[in-house]
Steps between C-alpha positions, in 0.01 A plus 500: 500500500302348216402661170144508369345610171215738586220651290256701712240605243281238332130553428213252508269496199240244606402300806511120492126509423543738208395822671668809352746655745682759288421628153761492222663186639519144368218259585749236617663737748364325809661484844613139451627560145701802617671289763570215257637730228723693740641168626556389141687823429715468809339778708525409870275773645200644317289794613134464397332841491126432471452314827232731646249382241247271677522241221878481543463467877263210439763332283765553770272354768434199277873440444558518877217250556667266249831548687667628181554847647644541851576816696863543602592584859681820396244605243422415141346176374662183372345327199564124494826563682653660190393861452460787743196717434480856631139616527434851380295745299561773245280799582427814299476823699392850397652829606312824551657662194348237272776246436501131592771244575549135589656353814596149614384393846630174654409315818655227706194285575167394352326663797658835415413487130140413593489796738638719222234365263226584749638851547536559126139397442416838659711686243451297181165494322489122455796277593361215289501715189811711562742458788719779364327839483446668836377840613804544727804725469846346512543619859162355601594163354840504667334564837273197459784270391726620779231450765461139385880452514540456128755660269428765240699539176425751221443295185674566164577838651625679187248398234261762361218248541422490875850557638552757778802671344375454145146614563457678833801670655859621473568360849335232711508755782225682307275198567620346827599645835859458619426210737316303232772560242761379747310175559483409130776243446510511121357622173422295191690624196267387222619354171587838343753601769810356662696565820741743337214716380317493836821579690492848350245585771678558831184448708513131407841445659450227757199347323534160335411482133306196385430383146188286454312358205154658556386185320161508326562160338685185603778556248583840655571359847870551574569734207641725776608376842748539783752288685455530876763382747328368815504217753174352369199585286255661743322833523712613796823421314367679193442819701849479650644470149302799373629700797855359471489376860721238669691412186188442291478700178374538148808355333412569136225625271432334166282682252441600145725758349274805565499567126275195466248647745162629384561851630876558472490801265238762424241404243274710278155343495398707198801405286510152657880501539769515765642852492875500451723764650692595810285460811287648636264490203164642608358622168455357154728679248216497247245685712464624858135391483587131465445280805833374640551224760813604692753216516670379819844612381359840409309536828806415709701757309243757617495408871848362579716692747836343414666431167707199606316201650604419856524121511706457820387182673211449258427174322638474148234522228552235233339536159336181392297398199229242589476205264170620351670822382771310308428491123366167372447365855139388546318296767618164361864608501465636854349170615787311338761717674329492839448124487867449412662743746243484782378861511511826305734644763755229421468568126548875546773487764699181464468327162806552279483555126623144443232359730228712342600409144435134581133584563424788259653632178819706503322831437270463802786379719709799396215745566439360849865554587506848339186588697674391820793726412280798404621497140175464306379802304177655630227710342382732779148472646256771604135599532389156619683308226791274592838547343627205302817317416631601159510199273 
């Protein structure tokens, strides 16, 4: 088996011709730039989740015409023989009781993603303006994806902003029928949760956990990722790994310490502070009338059905601090490190303190190693504001 670095959640901001694809994303977040940046960072397989937008499909067709993008026999697309691209979409659904949530939908071939795009045009007001918000329920969307032989994964499942557990339900069985739930190979943790936290829900036993960047800018690609163990980098192998079939598996998750996540702890929007205290915190201690965003840690404390995480056979979750989170590390320093070591993955995983100190100052080298070991102090995030490394 071979090992591959995998990030299955990167957004497109603009088409190659400058057409807006997704709001609140960087202008340089084009299909080609995503592929180049993920290669530069050492990501072997990247999932692009705005591929039902007609402008993006035009870009893909153009890259195929130029022979820069080629479909693989077992699914997925190869870019210049280096990267594997998994074509997908992130879709927002709405439940009858008023909540909404996001899901990741991936497909093996260009033909399938085009069929999905055509189908979604019946459920989205304007695919060219927004390829995200649909009028479907989660079950409706699952049915469409399943019929087209794609895979369906609840996105950032625990976050209060558009996550099923964080926003819609105590159990996925409240949203999906038993057959659909059984077919889901995985859930996406989101940057405010880790495997130990999610393993407090017994219904997720048997589901793979994946940690992805949900990148809205080039620098965020690979801030969270996975190591998959597979024969090769194709869609079919990816599905086998998610389902732990034939020796394939998700070998490891790498992600932020959840304390750095934007929604880790409950946050009072009136007081504009993270609320300290033993979870679950659901009210502001100053006033019951204050608006509180319930944190992921607090929400899981409310819905968990076991106190000790059950991690048997599950991939180890490794806390990792991306270079851009390290104090005093800016774009120029990152470029220097990547150019010297070959990729950000090699900097984060392999470079020793002695090797790092030859390229950057001792303080930065020390912090990179401490980040790798989970020993940097963290100020907890919440309410849409990232945590930060204590200086």
